[in-house]
C-alpha distance (Angstrom), angle and dihedral (degrees) to the residues before:
residue distance angle dihedral
M1 . . .
A2 3.81 . .
D3 3.78 117.9 .
Q4 3.79 114.8 -96.7
K5 3.78 112.3 -108.8
S6 3.78 114.1 -120.9
L7 3.78 139.5 178.2
S8 3.79 111.7 -101.6
P9 3.82 120.4 -158.9
L10 3.81 88.2 -99.2
A11 3.80 91.1 50.6
W12 3.81 90.1 51.0
L13 3.80 89.7 53.0
Q14 3.80 90.2 49.2
M15 3.80 89.7 47.7
A16 3.80 90.8 52.2
A17 3.81 90.2 48.7
L18 3.80 91.8 50.0
A19 3.81 92.0 47.7
S20 3.81 89.6 50.7
I21 3.81 91.2 50.2
W22 3.79 94.0 48.9
G23 3.79 92.7 39.2
A24 3.80 90.1 57.9
V25 3.81 94.9 46.3
F26 3.82 90.4 80.4
L27 3.80 90.3 55.4
A28 3.82 92.5 45.9
T29 3.80 91.0 48.6
S30 3.80 91.3 51.0
V31 3.82 90.1 52.1
A32 3.83 92.3 47.1
L33 3.82 91.8 48.7
R34 3.81 90.3 61.2
E35 3.82 88.3 72.2
T36 3.82 106.2 14.7
G37 3.79 132.2 55.6
P38 3.81 118.0 -112.6
F39 3.80 94.4 -111.8
W40 3.79 92.0 53.7
V41 3.80 89.2 49.5
V42 3.81 87.8 54.8
A43 3.80 93.1 46.6
V44 3.79 92.4 50.7
R45 3.81 90.9 45.4
C46 3.80 94.5 51.9
C47 3.81 96.2 41.9
G48 3.81 94.6 44.0
G49 3.79 92.5 46.0
A50 3.80 90.9 48.2
A51 3.82 91.1 51.2
V52 3.82 91.7 54.9
L53 3.81 94.1 45.2
W54 3.81 95.1 46.7
L55 3.80 92.1 48.2
V56 3.81 89.9 53.6
L57 3.82 93.0 42.9
L58 3.81 92.8 51.5
A59 3.81 93.1 42.3
R60 3.81 89.7 54.2
R61 3.81 91.0 43.2
G62 3.77 88.3 -126.2
T63 3.78 128.5 176.6
L64 3.79 113.3 -69.6
P65 3.81 120.7 -144.8
A66 3.79 114.5 -97.2
R67 3.79 119.8 -126.7
G68 3.80 90.7 -101.7
D69 3.82 92.0 54.5
W70 3.78 97.5 62.2
G71 3.80 95.7 78.7
S72 3.80 90.6 56.7
L73 3.80 90.8 43.8
L74 3.81 89.0 52.3
V75 3.81 89.4 57.1
M76 3.81 88.6 49.1
G77 3.80 89.7 49.8
I78 3.80 88.8 56.8
T79 3.82 100.7 40.8
N80 3.81 99.1 36.7
N81 3.81 101.8 31.8
L82 3.80 121.1 11.0
L83 3.81 99.1 39.1
P84 3.83 101.4 39.9
F85 3.81 95.2 37.1
S86 3.83 90.3 51.2
L87 3.79 94.3 46.1
L88 3.80 92.7 47.1
A89 3.81 93.4 46.9
W90 3.81 92.3 48.8
A91 3.81 90.8 44.9
Q92 3.80 89.8 56.9
T93 3.80 89.4 60.8
Q94 3.82 86.9 62.3
V95 3.82 106.9 26.6
E96 3.81 135.8 48.3
S97 3.79 113.4 -95.2
G98 3.81 91.4 -123.4
L99 3.80 92.9 57.2
V100 3.81 90.4 46.7
A101 3.81 88.3 54.7
I102 3.82 91.8 49.4
L103 3.80 93.2 51.3
N104 3.80 91.5 42.3
A105 3.82 88.4 61.2
S106 3.81 87.7 69.9
T107 3.82 87.0 77.7
A108 3.79 88.9 92.2
I109 3.82 91.7 51.3
F110 3.80 92.6 53.0
G111 3.80 90.5 42.5
V112 3.82 91.7 57.1
L113 3.81 92.1 45.1
F114 3.81 94.8 48.8
A115 3.80 92.3 44.9
A116 3.81 89.5 54.6
L117 3.81 89.8 53.0
F118 3.80 95.6 49.9
F119 3.81 107.3 29.4
A120 3.80 127.2 56.6
D121 3.81 92.4 -154.6
E122 3.82 93.0 58.2
R123 3.78 101.0 55.4
L124 3.78 121.1 169.5
G125 3.81 101.5 -114.3
A126 3.79 126.4 180.0
R127 3.81 95.4 -82.5
R128 3.80 93.8 47.4
G129 3.79 91.2 44.0
I130 3.81 90.7 54.8
G131 3.81 89.9 47.4
V132 3.81 92.7 51.2
A133 3.82 90.8 48.0
L134 3.81 91.3 51.1
G135 3.79 90.7 46.9
F136 3.79 94.1 50.9
S137 3.81 90.0 47.4
G138 3.79 88.7 54.8
V139 3.81 92.1 50.1
V140 3.83 92.1 49.8
L141 3.80 91.3 47.7
A142 3.82 92.9 48.4
I143 3.80 92.8 49.1
G144 3.79 93.0 42.1
P145 3.81 119.1 -133.3
E146 3.79 90.1 -119.0
A147 3.82 90.8 61.2
L148 3.79 91.7 61.4
R149 3.79 91.7 57.0
G150 3.79 94.8 58.0
L151 3.83 99.9 38.6
D152 3.80 92.1 -159.1
P153 3.84 119.4 163.1
R154 3.80 91.2 -85.3
A155 3.81 92.0 52.8
L156 3.80 90.9 45.8
G157 3.80 88.5 51.5
Q158 3.79 90.2 55.3
I159 3.80 91.1 48.3
A160 3.82 88.2 50.8
V161 3.82 89.8 57.3
I162 3.81 90.5 52.3
G163 3.82 87.9 49.9
A164 3.79 88.8 54.0
T165 3.80 91.9 52.2
L166 3.80 89.7 50.9
G167 3.79 88.4 53.7
Y168 3.80 90.8 53.0
A169 3.81 90.9 49.1
V170 3.81 92.9 49.8
S171 3.81 91.1 48.4
G172 3.80 90.3 54.7
I173 3.81 91.0 54.8
W174 3.80 91.7 45.5
A175 3.80 93.2 49.0
R176 3.80 92.2 52.6
K177 3.81 93.1 47.4
R178 3.80 100.2 41.9
L179 3.81 110.3 17.3
A180 3.81 106.2 35.1
H181 3.82 89.9 112.0
L182 3.81 92.1 64.8
P183 3.83 126.4 77.6
P184 3.83 112.9 -105.4
L185 3.81 92.5 -115.3
T186 3.81 90.5 55.4
V187 3.81 91.2 50.3
A188 3.82 92.0 47.7
A189 3.81 92.8 49.0
G190 3.79 93.1 45.8
M191 3.78 97.2 46.8
T192 3.82 95.1 46.7
A193 3.81 89.8 49.3
C194 3.82 89.5 52.4
G195 3.79 90.5 45.4
G196 3.79 91.4 51.2
A197 3.82 92.6 46.9
M198 3.81 88.7 57.1
A199 3.81 99.0 36.4
L200 3.82 96.2 52.6
P201 3.84 98.9 60.5
L202 3.81 89.5 37.6
A203 3.81 90.7 56.9
F204 3.83 91.4 49.1
W205 3.81 90.4 48.4
I206 3.81 97.4 47.4
E207 3.82 103.5 31.1
G208 3.80 104.3 19.8
V209 3.79 126.2 -142.6
P210 3.81 109.3 -10.3
V211 3.78 122.9 -119.9
L212 3.78 114.6 -125.0
P213 3.81 105.4 -103.5
S214 3.78 126.7 -138.2
V215 3.79 123.0 -91.3
Q216 3.80 89.0 -93.4
G217 3.80 90.6 51.8
L218 3.80 92.2 47.8
L219 3.79 91.0 50.6
A220 3.81 90.4 50.3
L221 3.81 92.1 49.4
S222 3.80 91.4 46.5
Y223 3.79 90.5 52.3
V224 3.80 92.7 49.1
A225 3.82 92.8 48.7
F226 3.79 107.6 34.4
V227 3.80 102.8 26.1
A228 3.82 107.4 26.8
T229 3.81 94.0 39.2
G230 3.81 112.3 22.3
L231 3.81 100.6 31.0
A232 3.82 93.2 34.3
F233 3.81 92.7 55.4
L234 3.81 90.3 50.6
L235 3.80 91.2 50.5
F236 3.81 92.6 43.5
Y237 3.80 93.4 55.6
R238 3.81 92.2 43.4
I239 3.81 89.2 56.8
M240 3.79 91.2 45.5
A241 3.82 92.0 52.1
T242 3.80 93.6 54.0
A243 3.81 103.6 29.7
G244 3.80 102.9 29.5
A245 3.79 132.8 -114.8
G246 3.81 94.1 -83.1
N247 3.78 93.6 58.4
T248 3.81 92.1 53.7
L249 3.81 87.0 67.3
L250 3.78 87.9 78.0
V251 3.80 92.5 67.0
T252 3.81 89.5 73.8
L253 3.80 88.7 63.1
L254 3.80 90.8 57.3
V255 3.81 101.9 43.1
A256 3.82 99.6 64.8
P257 3.85 97.5 52.3
I258 3.81 90.3 51.0
A259 3.81 91.1 49.5
L260 3.80 90.7 47.8
V261 3.81 92.7 52.0
L262 3.81 93.5 46.4
G263 3.81 91.9 46.6
A264 3.79 91.3 51.6
L265 3.81 97.0 43.5
I266 3.81 100.4 40.8
L267 3.80 106.4 22.4
G268 3.81 96.3 32.3
E269 3.80 92.2 -126.8
A270 3.79 118.0 168.8
L271 3.79 118.6 -166.3
P272 3.81 124.6 -164.3
P273 3.83 117.8 -107.6
Q274 3.81 92.4 -106.7
D275 3.82 90.1 66.1
Y276 3.80 91.0 57.4
L277 3.80 90.9 45.3
G278 3.79 88.7 50.3
F279 3.79 90.9 53.4
A280 3.81 90.5 48.3
L281 3.81 89.6 55.3
L282 3.80 91.4 45.2
A283 3.81 91.7 49.7
S284 3.80 89.8 48.3
G285 3.79 89.5 53.5
L286 3.78 92.2 51.6
A287 3.80 90.8 47.5
V288 3.81 90.8 52.3
I289 3.81 91.5 48.2
D290 3.80 91.2 49.8
G291 3.80 91.0 48.2
R292 3.79 99.2 -166.0
I293 3.79 96.1 101.9
L294 3.80 90.1 54.0
R295 3.80 91.4 48.6
R296 3.80 91.5 50.6
V297 3.80 90.8 49.8
Q298 3.80 89.7 51.5
I299 3.80 91.2 49.3
A300 3.80 92.1 47.7
M301 3.79 91.4 50.2
A302 3.81 94.8 46.1
P303 3.85 114.0 107.0
S304 3.78 110.9 -96.9
G305 3.77 117.9 -109.5
K306 3.80 94.7 27.3
P307 3.79 122.0 112.1
R308 3.79 113.1 -99.2
């Protein structure tokens, strides 16, 4: 039997670093959107991230995509980059960055649900079913049922975030089915290059020639592209290689609180209590799906000295 993957102290530090990077991307995007249109933010993010990933891939002399891989990478560029990045960026023109981060955490819920539909080895058992139900309850509470009745720009922004999470979930299924033979770094470099190749002309078409932003805007765009996309993907796959794919699920529990704190401290955002309750339900769902917290509670509550 293969050894069970676990989070070492170093992996926990890397996980905290990744959560901090992705938690701050919502703040950086909000700052960039003050001077730059959402589609140009996406174009810069994809192209800058691709530049970092390709430099690392070539420096390591990693595996390059074969000609037959590019069609699948193009789909990944749409579902994992162009579509979700665009929806999230537009949503942040309508919705507080903290709420976007809360709803974005539902990616893991949709990922588990979609995996159960497509893969026999990832069935939705009782524990996972309860976790998905809790997670969906949290999403509904955070959005607010009344918001869906009006479909004003704020409600549409929240729906756009859910659309982005669906894109991430679909890309995970597609990657496992069509790109499992490639190293993760190769997939990340290929998909961001495809995303950038589509996002750049789209930004010119929709928003025209961009205006050079201020130093603050340039710093925000640089963070979104080079740090939150290029560097974050490198760190994400490093954690996955040592700790396993299941353990990376926990990062979604850490990203939203960081985004909420930064949004409140720097942007002065104030969210209603139901948003925080929604995130608590969503986090509970992810914890139930992961299962390890429950097992540790059971172990801690077991009588000492008895076999476990």
